[in-house]
Structure formats: C-alpha cells, structure tokens
N, C-alpha and C positions, 0 to 999 in steps of 0.2 A: 489606593489601589482600587483598580476599575473594581464596579460591585458585583464580587464574588460571593454567591451565598453556597453553602456547602450543607448539606444534608445529608446524615450517616444513619440509616435505616438498624435496629437491632431488636427483634422481634417486634413486638408492638409500638416499643418508642422509638421515637425520634429524634434524633440531636441534632443542634445547630453551634457545632462548637467554635470558639476562637480561635482562628489562624492566622499563623506569621504571615506576612507578605512573602511573595513568589511564592503561586500557585503556577503549574505550566501542566498543561494538555498537548499530547503528542499522538499524532496520527501516520500513517505511512500508504502509499498508494496500494501496498500488497502484504500478505504473508506477516505481520504484525499487528498485534489488538493495540485500539485505542488505550494511553496509558496517560493518568495523571498522577501527580506526587502535588502532598499538600503537608505543612507541617501544623499539629493541633498542638493547642496548649493546654494542659491536663487540669481539670477541675475535679472536686469532690462528682460532678453529679453525672460525669459524662463517663458510659462503658460501652465498648463496641470492640468487635472481634471477625477475624478474617472470616472471609464470604458473607458477611454484612453489605447491604444497599450501599450506596454511594451515590447522592445526586447533585450536580450543581446548576447553578443558572447563573449568567451572566449578563446584567442589568436587565435581567427579567426572562433572558434566551435561555431557552434547554440546551444546555451543551453538552452535557457528559452524563448519562446512568452505565454505572458500573457496579465493581465488585472488589471489596479490600481485598487485596493478597498476602502483601506485608507489613507489616510496621516495625518502626526500630525507636526505640527511644534512649536518651540522654541523661544523665543525675538531674537533670532541670526538670525533670517529668516532659519536654517535648517531642511529641511523637509524630516520627515521620512516616506517613501513610504512602502504599503505592497502591493502585486500584486500577483495573483495567475493567473493560468492557466485553462484551459477550466474545466478542473474536477471539480471547485467552483461551477457549474452550478449542478452539481449531487448532491448537497444540497436541490434542490428543492423539494419537496412533489409533488405526484400526483397519481392517482388511472391506472391499468394498468389490463386489461384483456386481456390475450392473452393466444393462444395453439398453438403447434407444431413448436415453434420456436426455433432455435440455441440460445445460449449465443451472441454469435456475431449477430444474427440476432434482438435480442432483441438491442443491442447496438445501432447497425444502426438507427433502430426504433426510438429508445430516441432521439437519434442524431438529426433524420430528425424533429421531433414535438420541439425539443430546439433552432434548428438554429446553431448546432455545427459542426464544419468540420472534416471529418475524412479521415485516412490515412490508412495504414495497418491493418487489423482486422483479424486476423486467424480464419479460417471456424474450429467449436471446435467440430463438426460432430457427434454433440447428442441431438436430436430434445425435448424440454422437453415439455410433452402430456398438462399441462395446469395448468394455475395458475391464482389467483385472487389477484392480490397485492393492498391493501385498503390504502390509504394517506400514504404511505409510500418516504420514501426519494429515490431518482433514486440509489443511491449508494447502499441503502437497497435491491430494488429491483432488481439489477445488480448481488448483494452478493448472493442474494439467488438463482438464476440462476447458478451463478458460483458454488456453493456449491451442486446441483443437480449436476451438470454436472460433478466435482469431483466425486461425490458418484458412478455417471456411468461409465467415461468415467478411473477414475486414472489419471487423468492431470489436473496438476493446471495455471492458467493464471494470468497475470497481466494485467489491465489496466491503463492505461498512457499515457499522455500528451505529442505528443515528435512534440518539437517546434510549437503549433499550430494545432498537428493532433492528433484526439483520436488515439490512437494503443492499440489493444488486443494482447499479445503474450504468447505463451507455455512457461513455468518458464524453460523449460528444455533451451530454445535458451537463455538465458538471462546469461548463464554463461561467466566467463571474467577468463583469464588468467592472475591473478590478487593474488598476497599471502601477506596477514596480519601476520607477525611476530610480537617477542619482538623489531626487528628491526626497522619495519614500523610504529610500535602506540605507542604515550606516554605512554599509562597507561589504564589498564580496571578496568571493573567492573562483577564479577561472582557470580551468587547467585544459587543453588539449592534447588526444593520445592517441597513439596506434597502438600501444602496449598491453592494451585490457580486452575487452569485447570487441576486437576489430576482426575482421578475418577476409579476404578478397579471393579465395576460395572455397568454393564448397563440394565436401565430398560425401557422398550419402551410398552407404551399402545395401544392399539385401539378399538375402541367403534366399532362393527360388527353390523350393523344397521339390515342387512337381517335376522342375526340368534338373535338379543336382548342380544350379551353376549358378554361380553369385553376380545380380546384376548393379553396376556400378551408375549413379546420377551424379554429375558434375556441372554446380555453375561458376562461371567465374569471371573476374574484374580484370583483363591482360593490363589497361593503363595502369590499375593502382597495383598489381603486382610486380609493373616494371617499378615504380617510383619507391614501393615500399618492399618491395622481397614478397615470396610467397608466406600468405598468412592464411593457415589451410583449417577449417573446421572441418572434423570429421565424427559422423556418426552411422549407427546400424538401424534401419527400419524395418517395421512388422508389415505383413501382409495386409492387402488394403489402403497402406499410405500411398499418394502420389509421389513418387521420387521427383520426379522433376521438377513438380509445381512446390514443395516442398523445399526443394534445394534452391529455384529460383527466389522466394518467400524469404528464407536466410539472405540469401546473398544481398537483397534487397535490405535488410534490416541491418547486417551488420557490417556491410563494404563501405564504411564510412569512421572519418575519426568518432573518438570519442571526448565529447566536449562536457565537461560537469561544470555546473554554476550552483555556486550558494551564497544567498543573499543572508548578510546579519541585522538583526533589528530593524525589519520593515515595520512599518507602520502596521499594527492588528487589525486585523477583520475577522470575523465570527465564522464569515461564512469559509471560508481558506480550510481545507482539509487534505491529505491525502487522496490524489486521482482529480481535485480541482485543476483548473486551467486559469492561469491570469496572463494580462498581457506583459510583458517586459519589455522595457525599453532602456536598452544600456550599449554604449560604446565598450568593447573590451578588448581594444585594442586591435588584432588582427580581423574581427567583425563586428559590425553593428548590428544589435539585434533591435527587430522591434517586432515582434510577435507572440502570440499563443504560447505558453510554453506550459507543461502539465507538473502539477507539485507531486513530486517524488516522495516526500517527505517533509511535517512541519513540526514545527516546535514554537508552540503559544506561552508567552510569559506574561502571568499576571502581577505588577508589581505598585504599591501604591496608585498614583493617578494615574498609571501607564499600562497599555497593554501592546507588544512588541512580537513579532515572530521571527525565527530563523528558517528560510529555506532552501530546500535542495531542490532543483527543477531539472527538468528535461523537456527535451522539444523539438522538432526535426533533426539536427543531428547533434542535440544534448542526451547523452545515456547517465542518469545518474546512478 
C-alpha cells in the first residue's frame, strides 16, 4: 500500500491499528462531507467507538481528520470503519434569519454555533441583504448563500475540510498542474444529453404586491428552441431580485447539452479533491477536450503500492 498511516484517538489513548488493504477517501465539490472507509484487524489492545477522532497521513502528508460514524464487523472480527470530516455536521437542520452577511461570515457564524473549527475562509466580497432559512440543512443554507454570491460576483467557491479545519476557497485558486489523458486514466465514460439540466427558455415570475400585477421575465435561445424544441425552466422570484439579470444568467448556465465525463483508475494525486481543477486531454469522439475541468467528485483508493482515483468531471459544457 502507499504508506498510509491511520490513527484513532479514544480519550487519552491513540491507537495505530493494523488495516486491511483498500483504504478509500472520497470528496465532492458541494453538499457532501469528506469520507474515508477502512477495515481494522481487531486485536486485544485496540478499543475505539463512534465519535472518536481519525487522523490519516499518506507518505507523511496530512490527508484526513474526521470522526468515526459507523462500525461494521464480521465474524473474523474485521471492523469496517466509516469516518467523515467536519462537513458531516452540515447535515444538521436549523432555522437561520440573517441580513447583510457575506458567505464567509455566514460560515463562521454557523461554525461558531456548532462548535466547528475554522481555517482559511476567503472573503467573498458580497453582502447578502437578508435571508430567512427555515428548517433547512446547513448545507442548503450555505449553498443558497453561495448561489446568490455567484450570481452577483460571478465567482464560485468550495467549502471543504482541510485536516480538521473548515476552508472556503475561490475555485480559481484550486487549479492543479495535473494532466489527465489516455496514458494516466485506465478508462472513461462519456455521455451527452439534453434530457437532464438543459433549458433553452427561462421564465421567471414575480408577484408585485404594490401594483397587484404579475411581472414575467423571459430569456430564450431561439436557435436551440428550433433544434431541440422548447425546454422551459420556470421559477418564481422574490422582491429585490433582478429578474432580467437572473433569467439571463440561468440561460447562460443551462442552454447547452449536458456532457458527463467520468475517468476510472487515473494515477492518484493527493492534491485532487472535489472542487479542484485538472487539465484533461482526451478525444471523446464528438469533441476533443484539451482544457481545465472541475472535479465534481473524486474517490481515492490506496492498495498495496498503488494509489489511483476515480473522477467525475465538469467544465465548459460538462455538467456532472
């Protein structure tokens, strides 16, 4: 195995258990905590339980800091452990009413309320006027704030846990000098579709209580409507939202084929996590890709002397 060192802390005791081959580490760009799965070979000395801290280093590099959430055992006393990083606590639901806060300030407020550790959180530069978030997961509350920031600043951010510290980074700063091509990946799956998140007409409705009238905002792409038929996205908007700007932004986002690209068993690189960008050079038949693509999701596997990763990518017209 790549030199994977796993430590579990139970109270004052720190254990370094013997672990079966096949440790996995998974991260996604949004809405999912970082997760590791490994199997401990039980012996008389080791005792650990749910909630205990798990620390993982690979070849001396700090990879993961999280907590045991699940243990499964078989009759040979092999214990399969699932641990998550701090983002697991963003599955908690709550109600937040806030005003005039940036995304980074909102994250710090939530972290303080739920006793989470914060590391580098970038200033996102846009104050969200006011929000009422009722009975929502913390993930959803943060994602809504992110989407409002994206609409207004045209900047995308990734929230992740960096070895036990919540981190918020502009996606631009997560580009890696790493090429994925026919040589470095064992196989890929590629699909293109207009069946999923493709819309060529955006229609937004606003109930203006002052005038008692309904205002409609439309953005559309007539050529794609002729080619594909009318694929309409409809939503209602609240007071204070710029309907025309929002309709134009949504059309820009959704008026294209959905292309999915997953790459199997690429050579592993510990720097790659959900939200990273890597250079992809592949001939996919109908298009040739030679550009940066965003890692929507990655699963690292460590086995014997090997380390590989399975990637789900998006970028340009790729939506995962």
